[in-house]
TORTOR-448358 format. One line per 5 residues: number of its first residue (from 0); their letters; for each residue y, x, z of C-alpha. Coordinates in pm, whole numbers, plus 32768, in hexadecimal, padded with zeros to 4 digits. Layout:
! TORTOR-448358
NUM> A> Y/X/Z  ...;
! end
This chain:
! TORTOR-448358
0> XXXXX> EF9C/96C4/8CA4  EEAC/9800/8C83  ED5F/97E1/8BAF  EC3F/9828/8C74  EBFA/9984/8BD5;
5> XXXXX> ED68/99E9/8C13  ED6C/9955/8D66  EC3E/9A37/8DAD  ECE9/9B87/8CEC  EE0B/9B40/8DE4;
10> XXXXX> ED30/9B34/8F11  EC7D/9C64/8ED2  ED8D/9D2F/8E5A  EE6D/9CD1/8F8A  ED31/9D1E/905B;
15> XXXXX> ED24/9E82/8FCB  EE98/9EA3/8FE9  EE63/9E2A/9176  EF6D/9D06/911A  EF61/9B81/914C;
20> XXXXX> EE6D/9AA6/9070  EE49/9958/900C  ECDF/9912/905E  ECC1/9774/903E  EB6F/9732/8FC7;
25> XXXXX> EB3D/96F2/8E38  EAA9/95B0/8DCC  EA27/969C/8C97  E8C2/9744/8C81  E8C0/98B4/8CFA;
30> XXXXX> E78A/996C/8CCB  E73E/9AAC/8D96  E5EF/9B65/8D40  E57D/9CD8/8DB2  E42E/9D78/8DE2;
35> XXXXX> E3C5/9CCC/8F0C  E3E6/9BD8/9008  E365/9BFD/9185  E302/9AC3/920A  E39C/9AD7/936C;
40> XXXXX> E291/99CD/9418  E13B/9A8D/938B  E1C3/9BDE/933B  E133/9BBD/91D7  E1F9/9C02/90A1;
45> XXXXX> E24B/9B40/8F51  E234/9C2F/8E47  E349/9C16/8D2E  E3F0/9AD0/8DB8  E519/99F0/8D40;
50> XXXXX> E5EA/9939/8E28  E69E/9807/8DB0  E801/97A1/8E85  E8E9/9695/8E5F  E9CD/9604/8F45;
55> XXXXX> E9A0/9755/9033  E816/970A/9073  E6EC/975A/8FD4  E656/964C/8EF8  E509/9709/8EB0;
60> XXXXX> E44E/984B/8EC7  E35D/98B1/8DB4  E2BD/99A8/8CBB  E3CA/9A57/8BAC  E352/9A0B/8A7A;
65> XXXXX> E3A8/9AE9/8942  E494/99C1/88CD  E565/99A3/89F7  E6D1/99E8/89D5  E71D/9A7B/8B2C;
70> XXXXX> E88F/9A76/8BCB  E82C/9BB8/8CA6  E71A/9CB7/8C54  E74F/9D89/8D82  E62A/9E67/8D03;
75> XXXXX> E52B/9F4D/8DDD  E581/9EA8/8F22  E4EF/9DB8/9029  E5A8/9C50/9079  E597/9BE0/91DB;
80> XXXXX> E673/9AD5/9284  E7D2/9B35/9324  E7B9/9BBB/9482  E84B/9B0C/95A9  E8EB/9BC1/96D0;
85> XXXXX> E8ED/9AD5/9813  E9C1/9BD3/98C6  EB0F/9C39/981E  EC8B/9C70/989B  ED40/9C6D/9766;
90> XXXXX> EE95/9C3B/97DA  EF6F/9D7D/983D  EF41/9F04/981C  EDDB/9F98/980F  ED89/A049/9979;
95> XXXXX> EEF9/A01D/9A43  EF14/A09A/9B90  EFA6/9F8C/9C67  F0CE/A042/9C75  F0E6/A033/9AE2;
100> XXXXX> F07E/9EB5/9AE9  F1CB/9E82/9BA7  F29B/9F20/9A89  F1FB/9E4D/9996  F2B8/9D23/9905;
105> XXXXX> F211/9BF4/98B1  F271/9C01/9748  F1D9/9D6C/973F  F098/9D16/97C4  F08C/9BCC/96E1;
110> XXXXX> F0D0/9CC7/95B3  EFBB/9DB7/9649  EEC4/9CAF/9641  EF0D/9C70/94BD  EEA6/9DC0/9476;
115> XXXXX> ED87/9DB8/9588  ED0E/9C6E/94DF  ED15/9D1D/9358  EC37/9E4B/93F7  EB69/9D77/9495;
120> XXXXX> EB08/9CA4/934C  EAE7/9DEA/9277  E9DD/9E29/9378  E91C/9CF2/9327  E96E/9C43/9464;
125> XXXXX> E9B9/9B00/93AA  E9E0/9A38/951C  EA45/9A8C/9652  EA6C/99E7/97B5  EBAB/9A82/9843;
130> XXXXX> EB82/9A78/99BC  ECD2/9AC2/9A61  EE38/9AFD/99AD  EFB4/9AA7/9A27  F0A9/99E6/99D8;
135> XXXXX> EFF5/98F5/98FB  EFEC/9A01/97EE  EE6E/99DB/97B4  EEBA/985B/9771  EFBD/98CC/965B;
140> XXXXX> EEC9/99DC/95C9  EDC8/98E0/95AB  EE92/97DA/9521  EF22/98E1/9412  EDE8/9935/93B1;
145> XXXXX> ED3A/97F4/9389  EE7D/976B/92B0  EE3A/98D7/91D3  EF6D/9957/921F  EEB5/9A7C/92DF;
150> XXXXX> ED8D/9B53/929A  EC94/9B2C/939D  EB5B/9A8D/9429  EB56/993B/9495  EBA5/994C/9612;
155> XXXXX> EB56/9879/9744  EC53/98B5/981F  EC4F/98B7/99D9  EDC3/98D6/99E9  EE16/995E/9B49;
160> XXXXX> ECF0/99E7/9C36  ECCE/9941/9D6E  ECEA/9A24/9EBF  ED0A/9A24/A024  EE45/9AC9/A0CB;
165> XXXXX> EDCE/9C3A/A0D1  ECC3/9C0C/9FE5  EC84/9CBE/9E7E  ED78/9BC0/9DDC  EE8B/9C16/9ECC;
170> XXXXX> EF90/9D0A/9E8B  EEE6/9DD8/9FD8  EF94/9F26/9F6C  F0F2/9EAE/9FBB  F1B8/9EBA/A101;
175> XXXXX> F1EC/9D64/A1BA  F34D/9D78/A171  F35C/9D74/9FF4  F30F/9C52/9F47  F293/9C20/9E00;
180> XXXXX> F2F0/9ADF/9D48  F1F3/9AB1/9C3F  F0D9/999E/9C28  EFC6/99F8/9CE3  EEAE/98EA/9D9B;
185> XXXXX> EE9A/9954/9F02  EDFD/9865/9F8F  ED5E/9829/A0FA  EC80/9705/A159  EC07/95F6/A0B9;
190> XXXXX> ED11/951A/A07B  EDFA/966D/A002  ECDC/96BA/9F08  ECA1/956A/9E98  EE32/955E/9E2B;
195> XXXXX> EE2B/96B8/9D95  ECEC/9637/9CBC  EDB7/9504/9C40  EEF8/95D4/9BF9  EE18/96E6/9B07;
200> XXXXX> ED95/958C/9A6C  EEF1/94F9/9A4A  EF67/9623/997B  EE4B/9650/98B1  ECF9/96EB/9944;
205> XXXXX> EBAE/96B1/9892  EB31/976E/99C4  EB5C/97C1/9B2D  EB1B/9912/9BB9  EB23/9942/9D41;
210> XXXXX> EB02/9A98/9DF5  EA12/9A84/9EE7  E9EC/9C00/9F59  EAC4/9D25/9F67  EAD6/9DED/9E0C;
215> XXXXX> EAC9/9F63/9D8B  EC29/9F7D/9CF6  ECE1/9EBB/9E25  ED45/9F98/9F39  ECD5/9F62/A09E;
220> XXXXX> EB99/9E47/A02E  EA45/9E8C/A06A  E95F/9DFE/9F30  E86B/9DBB/A04F  E952/9CE7/A13C;
225> XXXXX> E938/9B98/A0DB  EAA6/9AE5/A0E0  EA77/9977/A08E  E991/9884/A14F  E87D/97A2/A09C;
230> XXXXX> E97F/9672/A0F9  EA98/9716/A04B  E9B8/9771/9F12  E93E/9623/9F00  EA91/958F/9F0F;
235> XXXXX> EAC4/9643/9DF7  E99A/95D0/9D36  E9D3/9487/9D7A  EB36/9473/9CFB  EAC3/9522/9BD7;
240> XXXXX> E9BA/943A/9B6D  EA8F/931E/9BA5  EB53/9392/9A8B  E9FD/93DA/99B5  EA28/955F/99D8;
245> XXXXX> E955/965E/9A80  E980/977F/9B9C  E944/9914/9BA3  E929/99C3/9CB3  E9B3/9B3C/9CE1;
250> XXXXX> E894/9B97/9DEC  E81B/9D02/9DFC  E775/9CC7/9F57  E649/9C13/9FD3  E6E6/9B29/A0AD;
255> XXXXX> E7E5/9ADA/9FDC  E709/9AB2/9E98  E621/99B7/9F9B  E73A/98FD/9FF4  E7BC/98C6/9E9C;
260> XXXXX> E674/986E/9DE2  E60A/9763/9F15  E790/96DE/9ECA  E738/968B/9D6F  E7D3/9785/9CAD;
265> XXXXX> E756/97BE/9B47  E775/9926/9B2B  E779/9A61/9C10  E872/9B6E/9B7A  E7E8/9CFD/9BE1;
270> XXXXX> E6C9/9C73/9CEB  E6C7/9DE1/9D3D  E5F1/9DAD/9E70  E4CB/9CBA/9E37  E3AA/9C93/9F18;
275> XXXXX> E285/9BE0/9EDB  E306/9AD2/9FA4  E440/9AC4/9EC6  E36A/9AFF/9D88  E282/99B2/9DEC;
280> XXXXX> E3CA/98F9/9E58  E466/9937/9D01  E32F/98CB/9C3D  E321/979F/9D30  E464/9718/9CB6;
285> XXXXX> E430/9765/9B56  E56B/986D/9B5C  E5C4/9988/9A83  E648/9ADF/9AF2  E72E/9BC4/9A31;
290> XXXXX> E703/9D37/9A9F  E7FC/9E13/99F8  E77A/9F90/9A66  E81D/A01F/994C  E956/9FFA/99E4;
295> XXXXX> E8EE/A0A2/9B2C  E85E/A1CE/9A41  E9BC/A20B/9980  EA8E/A201/9AC0  E99C/A305/9B58;
300> XXXXX> E974/A3C8/9A0D  EB2A/A3E3/99D3  EB59/A3FF/9B54  ECAA/A470/9B8F  ECEB/A508/9A3E;
305> XXXXX> ECDF/A380/99CC  EDD6/A320/9AD0  ECD8/A28D/9BB6  ED28/A28D/9D35  EC50/A355/9E0C;
310> XXXXX> EBDA/A1D6/9ED7  EB7A/A145/9D64  EAB9/A28F/9D0E  E9F3/A299/9E4F  E9B0/A12D/9E6B;
315> XXXXX> E939/A141/9CEC  E857/A24B/9D60  E7B6/A15F/9E5A  E7A2/A029/9D81  E728/A0E2/9C3D;
320> XXXXX> E5CF/A125/9CD0  E5C1/9FE0/9D76  E608/9F1E/9C53  E519/9FAA/9B5D  E418/9F8A/9C71;
325> XXXXX> E479/9E14/9CB5  E484/9DF0/9B0D  E310/9E90/9B12  E281/9DAA/9C09  E32A/9C7B/9B73;
330> XXXXX> E28D/9CB0/9A1A  E127/9CC5/9AD5  E18F/9B99/9B6F  E1C3/9AD9/9A26  E33D/9A82/9AA6;
335> XXXXX> E41B/9A08/99B6  E50B/9B31/9951  E635/9B15/9869  E6E1/9C0F/97E6  E858/9C84/9877;
340> XXXXX> E8FE/9DC4/9880  EA42/9D9D/9943  EAF3/9E39/981D  EC7D/9E84/988E  EBE5/9F62/9980;
345> XXXXX> EB6A/A035/9850  EBFE/A044/96F4  EBDB/9ED2/9627  EB1C/9F0E/94F7  E9DE/9FDF/95A7;
350> XXXXX> E95A/9EBB/962C  E7F8/9F0A/9589  E7D3/A04D/963F  E72B/9F9F/9770  E621/9EFF/96B3;
355> XXXXX> E54B/A054/96FC  E58C/A01D/986E  E4E5/9EEF/984D  E3B6/9F7C/979B  E391/A09D/98A3;
360> XXXXX> E3B0/9F90/99B9  E258/9F0C/98FF  E29E/9E2A/97FF  E217/9E3F/96A2  E31D/9E84/9593;
365> XXXXX> E2D1/9D19/9508  E335/9CA6/968A  E44A/9D66/9691  E4CC/9CCB/9543  E48C/9B5D/95C6;
370> XXXXX> E542/9BA5/9706  E668/9BB0/9632  E600/9A94/9553  E503/9989/95C7  E53C/99A6/972C;
375> XXXXX> E6A2/99CF/9725  E6D1/9883/9643  E5F6/97C7/9749  E6E5/9843/9883  E80C/97EA/97AD;
380> XXXXX> E759/96B8/9751  E7A6/96E2/95DA  E642/970B/959B  E62B/961F/9479  E740/96AA/93C0;
385> XXXXX> E742/9815/9418  E61C/9940/942C  E587/9927/930F  E588/9926/9182  E4F8/97D1/9146;
390> XXXXX> E56A/9683/90A3  E683/95C5/9152  E6DC/971A/921B  E833/97B4/91E7  E7FD/98C0/90CC;
395> XXXXX> E86C/9A02/91AD  E7AB/9AFE/9155  E791/9C87/917F  E6EE/9D8E/90A2  E684/9ECF/9110;
400> XXXXX> E5BD/9FFB/9065  E466/A038/90E5  E37B/9F65/91D4  E426/9EBE/92FC  E2F2/9E2A/9380;
405> XXXXX> E27D/9FAB/939F  E3D1/A06D/93FA  E4EB/9FA0/9485  E5EC/A0B9/945C  E5FE/A036/92C0;
410> XXXXX> E6F1/9F27/9365  E7E0/A039/93E3  E842/A051/9273  E83E/9F0D/91B5  E853/9F32/9053;
415> XXXXX> E8D5/9DB8/900E  E953/9CBD/90EA  E974/9B42/9087  EA06/9A2C/9153  E9A4/98DD/90E4;
420> XXXXX> E979/994B/8F8D  EAB2/99FF/8F63  EA8B/9B7D/8F35  EB67/9C30/9047  EAD9/9D91/904B;
425> XXXXX> EA56/9E60/8F1C  E9EB/9FAF/8F46  E994/A034/8DEB  E905/A180/8E4E  E7A7/A163/8E88;
430> XXXXX> E6C2/A249/8DC0  E5A7/A1C0/8CE1  E675/A099/8CD2  E691/9FAC/8BAC  E794/9EB1/8C4E;
435> XXXXX> E85B/9DFF/8B74  E98D/9D0E/8BDB  EA72/9C5A/8B09  EBA6/9CF3/8B9E  EC3D/9E4A/8BD8;
440> XXXXX> EBB2/9F15/8CCF  ECA0/9F59/8DF2  ECDD/A0C9/8E6F  EB99/A130/8F27  EBCA/A119/90AE;
445> XXXXX> EB11/A254/916B  EA57/A1E6/92B8  E9B7/A2EC/933F  E886/A2ED/9479  E90F/A374/95B7;
450> XXXXX> E8D3/A4E2/95CC  E823/A4CA/9733  E713/A5C5/97C8  E5D7/A518/9811  E5D8/A4AA/9990;
455> XXXXX> E4FB/A5CA/9A6E  E3A8/A553/9A7E  E36F/A4D8/9BF7  E29B/A3A7/9C64  E20B/A3A7/9DE2;
460> XXXXX> E0B8/A34C/9E23  E06B/A2CB/9C9A  E12D/A1C3/9BD4  E204/A1EA/9AB5  E330/A2D3/9A62;
465> XXXXX> E47A/A245/99F3  E526/A337/98FB  E657/A331/9846  E687/A228/973E  E645/A2AE/95F7;
470> XXXXX> E543/A3A0/9654  E424/A29D/961E  E380/A15D/9620  E248/A179/9691  E1A8/A047/975C;
475> XXXXX> E1D6/A09A/98D7  E096/A0B8/998A  E021/9FE9/9AB7  E0A0/A035/9BFA  E1DF/A028/9CE9;
480> XXXXX> E302/A0DD/9C0B  E3A1/A1EA/9C9E  E4AF/A27B/9BDC  E573/A3B0/9C14  E6C1/A3AB/9B75;
485> XXXXX> E74C/A497/9A78  E821/A592/9AD3  E9AB/A555/9A67  E9F3/A628/9932  EAF7/A760/9920;
490> XXXXX> EC51/A6D5/99A7  ED6B/A694/98A6  EEBC/A6D2/98F0  EF7E/A572/98F2  EE48/A4D4/985F;
495> XXXXX> EE87/A35E/9840  EDCF/A27E/9943  ED2F/A1A0/9833  EC8A/A307/9796  ECCA/A2C0/964A;
500> XXXXX> EDBD/A2BE/952B  EE07/A1D2/9406  EDA8/A232/92B0  EDB4/A135/919F  EDAD/A025/9273;
505> XXXXX> EC86/A055/9344  EC35/A136/9496  EBD0/A286/943A  EB38/A353/956B  EBC4/A4B8/9594;
! end
């Protein structure tokens, strides 16, 4: 059996090469220090901390003494808890059209998932909730990561999303005489919904996802159209709760949101058309919303040059403005907002870029970080083990340069990532750093922010401007958000739909 030091060396070296690593927590003591640590609950900093880790968990957090010998001195960086993305789709190629998805085999989709998982972990997201996959590949990926055979974030998976006939999860752009024999969960009526939930749970689902309204990326559906009745949604909730599981509801439109919350779902995904009534119902039920405005921004930004269909662009233009406004209203009302990106529509590994939009919608930088740590952990019912750097919590750590509580964009380029005390990513090129680690520094991984223009200034009747992520992170002012969607960049011939290329194992914008 490998010794603790050699095991960590293997893990970090494999992570740098983009290969698999054994990440079983070591019982031996691992110590981590840096310039400072952010208390994610209070926003205060602890200077020169030392974290002691054993068995993958934090044993103690204190001030570093001159006599302390540490395993990892990460230098002039800030430490904070590993981030959580509550809405991802790791399995499959990024941003595939419906036609391309039909040509992708399950084996290829699963292999793509391995690469996507590694990119997500390197981005500082140590936990994800994966809300919709195919052919149980998400279950396989989750289990391979948990066993230490594959490098990636710990996963909670929803298997196949439940959809009405002709809904967001149906192959609704295919003619009637074309049959696709692929696992899906088309369920109409309470009895079929109950059966579909039990089928998903039988094959390993941690969560149930039900598509309550139409969507942006499905042809012929309207995001504001409510497909499932409250009775059907409640059937899913009852069946899931019977096995100790929760339900996430894809719901853009107000009617769908109200039905889902009244039926007892734990989270509303997207929540694009929130009204005062819907916000009141969400708060009454103690539910969470998981908005993903970056996806719609991304689709509009790339447009046809990114391979997106006209209907996807048009619906994104409509939804983006409303989603930013709804998020702003939710923040002012004190709704529980958990972080989720819908990564898979946009490339994996850039999950942190949405933090800027959360700030533009009215959150403080600290609140945006809490949405991806404390609030996300509560949504997943993991608040006793995830989201903090305190004794008894899993030692998931992200190291960034700068001050994340003042500028969330520091999270877009992590310097180091540890999962359960094992170093899985290390970026040694940090100006002014005296960081030392007891292992060879892997090849530098270059990750550049998107070279996007600021959104054109534009508000109607006052309110908050929504600009391109990467432009600024100042708290938004009060008032209804009326964002102007930024123009698409110049078209490029044969541009990949994902809008990125891979260098050094991570997505790099062009």
